[in-house]
C-alpha positions as CSV (number, residue, x, y, z in Angstrom):
1,X,0.0,0.0,0.0
2,X,1.4,3.4,-0.9
3,X,2.6,5.4,2.2
4,X,0.8,8.5,0.8
5,X,-2.5,6.8,1.2
6,X,-2.1,6.9,5.0
7,X,-2.8,10.7,4.7
8,X,-6.3,12.1,4.7
9,X,-7.1,15.5,3.4
10,X,-9.9,17.9,2.5
11,X,-9.9,21.1,0.4
12,X,-12.2,24.0,-0.2
13,X,-12.3,27.3,-1.9
14,X,-14.7,30.2,-1.7
15,X,-14.9,33.6,-3.5
16,X,-15.6,35.4,-0.2
17,X,-18.1,38.2,0.3
18,X,-16.7,40.9,-1.9
19,X,-14.9,39.6,-5.0
20,X,-17.0,38.4,-8.0
21,X,-14.2,36.2,-9.3
22,X,-12.3,33.4,-7.5
23,X,-8.6,33.5,-8.5
24,X,-7.6,30.8,-6.1
25,X,-7.0,27.1,-7.0
26,X,-6.0,24.0,-5.1
27,X,-4.7,20.5,-5.6
28,X,-5.9,17.8,-3.2
29,X,-4.1,14.5,-4.1
30,X,-3.5,12.3,-1.0
31,X,-2.8,9.2,-3.1
32,X,0.3,11.0,-4.5
33,X,1.2,12.8,-1.3
34,X,0.9,16.2,-3.0
35,X,-1.2,19.2,-2.1
36,X,-1.1,22.7,-3.5
37,X,-2.7,26.2,-3.0
38,X,-2.2,28.9,-5.6
39,X,-3.6,32.4,-5.4
40,X,-3.8,34.4,-8.7
41,X,-2.5,37.9,-8.4
42,X,-5.6,40.1,-8.0
43,X,-5.8,43.1,-10.2
44,X,-3.5,41.6,-12.8
45,X,-4.3,39.9,-16.1
46,X,-6.1,36.6,-15.6
47,X,-4.8,35.6,-12.2
48,X,-7.4,32.8,-12.2
49,X,-5.8,31.3,-15.3
50,X,-2.3,31.5,-13.7
51,X,-3.4,29.7,-10.6
52,X,-5.2,27.0,-12.5
53,X,-2.2,26.5,-14.7
54,X,0.0,25.9,-11.7
55,X,-2.4,23.4,-10.1
56,X,-3.0,21.6,-13.4
57,X,0.6,21.3,-14.3
58,X,1.6,20.0,-10.9
59,X,-1.3,17.5,-11.0
60,X,0.1,16.1,-14.2
61,X,3.6,15.5,-13.0
62,X,4.7,11.8,-13.2
63,X,5.3,10.1,-9.8
64,X,9.1,9.7,-9.7
65,X,10.8,6.8,-8.0
66,X,11.9,8.7,-5.0
67,X,11.2,11.8,-2.9
68,X,14.2,13.8,-4.1
69,X,13.3,13.3,-7.7
70,X,9.7,14.3,-7.1
71,X,10.9,17.5,-5.3
72,X,13.2,18.4,-8.2
73,X,10.3,17.8,-10.6
74,X,8.0,20.2,-8.7
75,X,10.7,22.9,-8.7
76,X,11.4,22.4,-12.4
77,X,7.7,22.6,-13.3
78,X,7.3,25.9,-11.4
79,X,10.4,27.4,-13.1
80,X,9.0,26.3,-16.5
81,X,5.6,27.9,-15.6
82,X,7.3,31.1,-14.6
83,X,9.0,31.4,-18.0
84,X,5.7,30.5,-19.7
85,X,3.6,33.0,-17.8
86,X,6.3,35.7,-18.0
87,X,7.0,35.4,-21.7
88,X,4.6,33.6,-23.9
89,X,1.3,34.5,-22.4
90,X,2.0,38.2,-21.8
91,X,3.3,38.6,-25.3
92,X,0.4,36.8,-26.9
93,X,-2.0,39.0,-24.9
94,X,-0.5,41.9,-26.8
95,X,0.8,43.8,-23.7
96,X,4.4,43.3,-22.8
97,X,4.0,45.3,-19.6
98,X,1.2,43.2,-18.0
99,X,1.7,40.4,-15.5
100,X,0.0,37.0,-15.3
101,X,1.1,35.5,-12.0
102,X,0.2,33.6,-8.9
103,X,1.5,32.6,-5.5
104,X,2.1,28.9,-4.9
105,X,2.6,26.8,-1.8
106,X,3.0,23.0,-2.2
107,X,3.4,20.2,0.3
108,X,5.0,16.9,-0.7
109,X,5.0,14.0,1.7
110,X,6.4,10.5,1.4
111,X,7.0,8.2,4.4
112,X,8.5,10.3,7.2
113,X,9.8,13.1,4.8
114,X,8.0,16.2,3.9
115,X,8.9,19.3,1.9
116,X,7.1,22.7,1.6
117,X,7.8,24.7,-1.6
118,X,6.5,28.2,-2.0
119,X,6.7,31.6,-3.6
120,X,4.5,34.5,-2.5
121,X,2.3,34.8,0.6
122,X,0.2,31.7,0.6
123,X,1.2,29.7,3.6
124,X,1.9,26.3,5.1
125,X,1.2,25.7,8.7
126,X,2.1,22.6,10.9
127,X,0.0,21.6,13.9
128,X,2.2,19.4,16.2
129,X,2.0,18.7,19.9
130,X,-0.9,21.2,20.3
131,X,1.2,24.0,18.8
132,X,0.8,25.8,15.6
133,X,3.9,26.5,13.5
134,X,4.1,28.7,10.4
135,X,6.5,26.8,8.1
136,X,6.5,29.2,5.2
137,X,7.7,32.8,5.3
138,X,5.8,35.4,3.3
139,X,7.4,36.9,0.2
140,X,5.7,40.3,0.7
141,X,6.7,43.9,1.3
142,X,5.2,43.6,4.8
143,X,7.6,40.8,5.7
144,X,10.5,42.6,4.0
145,X,9.9,45.7,6.1
146,X,9.9,43.6,9.3
147,X,13.1,41.7,8.3
148,X,15.1,44.5,6.8
149,X,13.7,47.7,8.4
150,X,13.0,46.1,11.8
151,X,9.5,47.4,11.7
152,X,6.9,46.1,14.1
153,X,4.1,44.0,12.6
154,X,1.6,46.8,13.2
155,X,3.8,49.5,11.5
156,X,4.5,47.1,8.5
157,X,0.8,46.4,8.1
158,X,0.1,50.1,8.0
159,X,2.3,50.6,5.0
160,X,0.1,51.4,1.9
161,X,1.8,48.7,-0.2
162,X,2.1,46.1,2.7
163,X,0.4,43.4,0.7
164,X,2.5,43.7,-2.4
165,X,4.3,40.5,-3.3
166,X,8.1,40.3,-3.6
167,X,7.9,36.9,-5.3
168,X,5.3,35.0,-7.3
169,X,5.2,32.6,-10.3
170,X,5.1,34.8,-13.4
171,X,6.0,38.0,-11.6
172,X,9.7,38.3,-12.7
173,X,12.1,36.8,-15.2
174,X,13.8,34.7,-12.5
175,X,11.8,32.8,-10.0
176,X,13.3,32.0,-6.6
177,X,11.6,29.3,-4.6
178,X,11.9,28.6,-0.9
179,X,12.0,25.0,0.1
180,X,11.8,23.7,3.7
181,X,12.3,20.0,4.4
182,X,11.2,18.4,7.6
183,X,10.6,15.0,9.3
184,X,7.0,14.0,9.8
185,X,5.7,12.6,13.1
186,X,2.6,10.7,14.0
187,X,-0.3,13.1,14.7
188,X,1.0,15.9,12.5
189,X,-1.5,18.0,10.7
190,X,-0.8,20.5,7.9
191,X,-2.7,23.5,6.6
192,X,-2.1,25.1,3.2
193,X,-4.0,28.3,2.7
194,X,-4.3,31.6,0.8
195,X,-3.9,34.9,2.5
196,X,-7.7,35.5,2.3
197,X,-8.1,32.7,4.8
198,X,-5.4,33.4,7.4
199,X,-5.9,37.1,7.3
200,X,-9.3,36.6,8.8
201,X,-8.3,34.2,11.5
202,X,-6.3,34.2,14.7
203,X,-3.6,31.6,15.3
204,X,-5.8,30.3,18.2
205,X,-8.7,29.8,15.8
206,X,-6.5,28.0,13.3
207,X,-5.1,25.8,16.0
208,X,-8.5,24.9,17.4
209,X,-9.7,23.9,14.0
210,X,-6.6,21.8,13.3
211,X,-7.0,20.0,16.6
212,X,-10.1,18.3,15.2
213,X,-9.6,14.7,14.2
214,X,-11.0,14.8,10.7
215,X,-9.7,17.1,7.9
216,X,-13.3,17.9,6.7
217,X,-14.3,19.0,10.2
218,X,-11.2,21.2,10.5
219,X,-11.9,22.7,7.1
220,X,-15.6,23.4,8.0
221,X,-14.5,25.1,11.2
222,X,-11.9,27.3,9.4
223,X,-14.4,28.4,6.8
224,X,-17.2,29.0,9.2
225,X,-14.9,31.3,11.3
226,X,-13.4,33.1,8.3
227,X,-16.8,33.7,6.6
228,X,-18.2,35.2,9.9
229,X,-15.7,38.0,9.3
230,X,-15.4,40.4,6.4
231,X,-14.0,37.8,3.9
232,X,-12.9,40.5,1.5
233,X,-10.6,38.2,-0.4
234,X,-10.9,34.7,-1.9
235,X,-10.5,31.9,0.7
236,X,-8.8,28.6,0.0
237,X,-7.5,25.9,2.4
238,X,-6.3,22.3,2.3
239,X,-6.1,20.4,5.6
240,X,-3.9,17.2,5.6
241,X,-3.4,14.8,8.5
242,X,-2.7,11.1,9.1
């Protein structure tokens, strides 16, 4: 029996209360040990197409013989998509100055190994030992101000361009991906989500949801809580646990 089948997962996306179009996309593939959330860049050309391309291309990747080969395949696919989105599609659209891009966060699990791969501000969280850990680090101006200017979170959030991305697939000629590898333990749960979801929830609310035993129950709790708020952005989440 494939090890990946030991993992259970549930995924959901919602346009939210304000936006007419949902530019988020997800991949929920427990049998291959691969899960993805992509958030198309709002206000740019066809962000929904970019996010769907990312999810569709990663879904079609062949399952390689080992974990390291699979991880390499995911990275190569995202670099290829960056070139395709940055060159071919923007040129054929007739506007060389436009951007067709998307964030991406992917989780690959095989046996006791896991890797989180990301670009942008969609996040990967780990729930372990009744504690919530943010595994990914946002590629955003807000995070850059905190890291480089030593601003407080409150001051960085107040910056008029705080939500601007510093990395995304399709946003620049060169794509730099961050990769975090970790060992998986019994009882671990993961959450992949777009910024529309985590911006509307406290860490405590996310932790309480992820403490529920079934992924679909955790997902229901997350969306119920987020949709009680303003939900001004698209919301997407994937919950994964053994």
